[in-house]
C-alpha positions as CSV (number, residue, x, y, z in Angstrom):
1,M,-13.1,-9.8,-9.6
2,Q,-16.8,-9.0,-9.2
3,N,-19.2,-7.2,-11.5
4,Y,-22.1,-5.1,-10.0
5,K,-25.1,-4.1,-11.9
6,A,-25.3,-0.3,-11.7
7,K,-27.1,2.8,-12.9
8,Y,-25.6,6.3,-13.2
9,T,-27.9,9.3,-13.2
10,D,-27.3,13.0,-13.6
11,K,-29.1,16.0,-15.0
12,N,-29.1,14.4,-18.5
13,G,-30.8,11.2,-17.5
14,S,-29.7,7.7,-16.5
15,V,-27.3,5.1,-18.0
16,N,-27.2,1.4,-17.1
17,T,-23.7,0.2,-16.6
18,I,-21.4,-2.2,-14.7
19,I,-19.1,-1.5,-11.8
20,T,-16.1,-3.9,-11.9
21,N,-14.4,-4.5,-8.5
22,N,-10.8,-5.8,-9.0
23,F,-10.1,-6.1,-5.3
24,Q,-7.3,-8.4,-4.3
25,E,-6.5,-9.2,-0.6
26,G,-3.8,-6.9,0.8
27,N,-4.4,-4.2,-1.9
28,V,-7.3,-1.8,-1.9
29,G,-7.7,-2.6,-5.6
30,S,-9.7,-0.5,-8.1
31,L,-13.3,0.0,-9.1
32,F,-14.0,0.6,-12.8
33,M,-17.0,2.0,-14.5
34,E,-17.8,3.2,-18.0
35,V,-20.6,5.7,-18.8
36,D,-21.3,6.7,-22.4
37,G,-17.9,5.5,-23.5
38,V,-16.1,7.5,-20.7
39,K,-14.1,5.4,-18.3
40,F,-13.6,6.0,-14.6
41,E,-11.7,4.3,-11.8
42,G,-11.5,4.7,-8.0
43,T,-10.8,2.9,-4.7
44,S,-14.2,3.8,-3.3
45,F,-17.7,4.3,-4.9
46,D,-17.6,8.0,-4.1
47,D,-14.2,8.8,-5.8
48,F,-14.6,7.7,-9.4
49,I,-11.8,9.5,-11.3
50,L,-11.8,10.3,-15.0
51,I,-9.1,8.0,-16.3
52,D,-7.8,10.1,-19.2
53,K,-9.2,13.5,-19.8
54,E,-7.2,14.2,-22.9
55,E,-8.7,11.2,-24.7
56,H,-12.1,12.8,-24.7
57,T,-13.7,15.8,-26.4
58,K,-15.6,18.5,-24.6
59,E,-18.7,17.2,-26.2
60,E,-18.1,13.7,-24.7
61,L,-17.5,15.1,-21.2
62,K,-20.2,17.8,-21.1
63,R,-22.8,15.7,-19.3
64,F,-20.5,15.1,-16.3
65,A,-19.8,17.2,-13.3
66,F,-16.4,17.0,-11.7
67,A,-14.7,18.0,-8.5
68,Q,-11.2,19.2,-9.5
69,I,-8.6,18.0,-7.0
70,N,-5.1,19.3,-7.1
71,V,-2.4,16.6,-7.1
72,H,-0.2,17.4,-4.1
73,G,3.1,18.9,-5.1
74,S,2.2,19.5,-8.8
75,D,0.1,21.7,-11.1
76,N,-1.9,18.7,-12.2
77,Y,-5.5,17.9,-11.3
78,I,-7.7,14.8,-11.1
79,F,-11.3,15.0,-12.0
80,S,-13.7,13.1,-9.6
81,L,-17.4,12.5,-10.5
82,C,-19.9,14.5,-8.5
83,D,-23.4,16.0,-8.7
84,C,-24.8,12.6,-9.6
85,V,-26.5,9.4,-8.3
86,L,-25.0,5.9,-8.4
87,E,-27.2,2.9,-7.8
88,F,-25.5,-0.6,-7.6
89,S,-26.1,-4.0,-6.2
90,I,-23.5,-6.1,-4.3
91,P,-24.0,-9.8,-3.6
92,V,-23.6,-10.6,0.1
93,I,-23.5,-13.8,2.2
94,L,-25.2,-14.1,5.6
95,I,-24.8,-16.9,8.0
96,R,-27.4,-18.6,10.1
97,E,-25.1,-19.5,13.0
98,K,-27.0,-22.2,14.9
99,I,-26.9,-24.5,11.9
100,N,-23.9,-23.0,10.1
101,E,-25.9,-22.3,7.0
102,N,-25.0,-19.6,4.5
103,V,-27.8,-17.4,3.1
104,S,-27.4,-15.4,-0.2
105,G,-28.5,-11.8,-0.2
106,T,-28.1,-8.5,-2.0
107,L,-27.0,-5.1,-0.8
108,D,-28.6,-2.4,-2.9
109,V,-26.8,1.0,-2.5
110,H,-28.2,4.4,-3.6
111,L,-25.4,6.9,-3.4
112,T,-26.0,10.6,-4.0
113,L,-23.0,12.9,-4.5
114,G,-23.6,16.7,-4.3
115,R,-22.0,19.4,-6.3
116,A,-18.4,20.4,-6.0
117,L,-17.2,23.1,-3.5
118,N,-13.8,24.6,-3.1
119,K,-10.7,22.3,-3.2
120,G,-12.7,19.3,-4.4
121,A,-15.0,19.0,-1.4
122,L,-18.7,18.1,-2.1
123,A,-21.7,19.9,-0.8
124,F,-23.1,16.6,0.6
125,E,-22.9,12.9,0.3
126,E,-25.5,10.4,1.3
127,A,-26.2,6.7,0.8
128,N,-29.2,4.5,1.4
129,F,-28.4,0.8,2.0
130,K,-31.0,-1.9,1.5
131,L,-30.1,-5.5,2.5
132,K,-32.4,-8.1,0.8
133,F,-32.4,-11.7,1.7
134,E,-35.1,-14.4,1.8
135,N,-38.3,-12.4,2.2
136,K,-36.7,-9.5,4.2
137,K,-35.7,-6.0,3.4
138,L,-33.6,-4.0,5.9
139,E,-32.7,-0.4,5.3
140,S,-30.2,2.1,6.7
141,T,-29.1,5.6,5.6
142,S,-25.6,7.1,6.2
143,D,-22.7,8.8,4.5
144,Y,-20.3,5.8,5.1
145,F,-20.5,2.0,4.6
146,E,-19.5,1.7,8.2
147,M,-22.6,3.3,9.7
148,G,-24.8,1.9,6.9
149,F,-23.8,-1.6,7.9
150,Q,-24.1,-0.7,11.6
151,G,-27.7,0.4,11.1
152,I,-28.6,-2.8,9.3
153,R,-26.8,-5.1,11.8
154,K,-28.9,-3.6,14.6
155,Q,-32.0,-4.8,12.7
156,L,-30.8,-8.4,12.4
157,N,-31.8,-10.9,15.1
158,G,-29.2,-13.0,16.8
159,E,-29.8,-16.0,14.6
160,I,-28.3,-14.5,11.4
161,A,-25.4,-12.2,10.6
162,I,-23.8,-10.6,7.6
163,K,-20.6,-12.6,6.8
164,N,-18.0,-10.1,5.7
165,C,-15.0,-8.0,6.8
166,F,-17.2,-5.5,8.5
167,T,-18.6,-8.0,11.0
168,C,-15.3,-10.0,11.3
169,L,-13.5,-10.3,14.6
170,Y,-10.2,-9.3,13.1
171,S,-11.1,-6.1,11.3
172,D,-11.1,-2.4,12.3
173,Y,-10.9,1.2,11.2
174,H,-8.1,3.6,11.7
175,P,-8.6,6.1,14.6
176,I,-8.0,9.1,12.3
177,G,-11.0,8.1,10.1
178,N,-11.9,6.2,7.1
179,S,-13.3,6.6,3.6
180,F,-16.8,5.9,2.4
181,F,-15.8,2.4,1.4
182,G,-12.8,0.1,1.2
183,S,-10.4,1.3,4.0
184,M,-10.8,-1.4,6.6
185,M,-7.7,-2.9,8.3
186,C,-7.4,-6.7,8.7
187,F,-5.3,-8.1,11.6
188,K,-5.8,-11.8,10.9
189,N,-2.0,-12.1,10.7
190,N,-1.7,-10.7,14.2
191,K,-4.8,-11.9,15.9
192,D,-3.7,-12.3,19.5
193,A,-2.1,-8.8,19.7
194,Y,-5.1,-7.2,18.1
195,L,-7.7,-8.8,20.4
196,K,-5.7,-7.5,23.4
197,V,-5.7,-3.8,22.3
198,M,-8.3,-1.7,24.1
199,D,-7.0,1.9,23.8
200,K,-6.0,4.3,21.0
201,I,-2.2,4.4,21.7
202,S,-1.8,0.7,21.8
203,F,-3.9,0.4,18.6
204,L,-1.7,2.9,16.8
205,K,1.4,1.0,17.8
206,L,-0.1,-2.2,16.6
207,T,-0.8,-0.7,13.1
208,E,2.9,0.0,12.8
209,K,3.5,-3.7,12.8
210,G,1.4,-4.1,9.7
211,F,-2.1,-5.0,8.6
212,I,-4.0,-5.8,5.4
213,Y,-6.3,-3.3,3.7
214,V,-9.7,-5.0,2.9
215,Q,-13.1,-3.9,1.7
216,E,-16.2,-4.1,4.1
217,T,-17.9,-6.5,1.7
218,Y,-15.0,-8.9,1.4
219,S,-14.8,-12.2,3.3
220,C,-12.1,-14.8,3.6
221,A,-11.7,-18.4,5.0
222,E,-10.6,-17.0,8.4
223,Y,-13.8,-15.1,9.0
224,K,-15.0,-15.2,12.6
225,K,-18.1,-13.2,13.8
226,R,-17.3,-10.3,16.0
227,S,-18.7,-10.1,19.5
228,Q,-19.3,-6.9,21.5
229,N,-16.5,-5.4,23.6
230,I,-13.7,-7.1,21.9
231,G,-10.7,-5.4,20.4
232,Y,-10.3,-1.7,19.8
233,R,-13.5,-1.3,17.8
234,G,-15.5,-3.0,20.5
């Protein structure tokens, strides 16, 4: 479990809070956040869902904007936070490869969620990523952790690398797409087969044999830096 310092901002102002990440390997886990006594959970930072609408009065909920999403096959809806800004800081580890030295850093994320449109879609979603370590600050802007990390990685020299699932040799994204955060697939239990996959059909067949869901910011003892042109992701 990790706790991230966070700030929630909407039209009524800002509230300092904590985002708790209860990720466990093999399970996407849950993110938890409380704002003004109202509790939310989600699997990604852009899908914080109101935990129990019936526990709160209209007065308690009036500051929040929600995208109402129909639960498939029922008349029920879930209420996802939108029209707000979330700022949070995630501890990260970098590695200086030549001397095998770990370096502590922080990833500051500024996530802006637009207003709700029809069927729960948002008008826009944008995130700014700022990696801080030693005396350096590297920035990237995207609507996914994937491209945010990609932008930062291009700015790093070859001597140091971010040490997490995103940069690991054995991780990948599903060909049909991925969420803002937390939907990486780990193939460390089927390494040889994964590293031989170079096309979409073979990759889809491999996924049928199983994989582990991981978060981009996670790292385990089997981490190995990814090189270019290896595996389906390249």
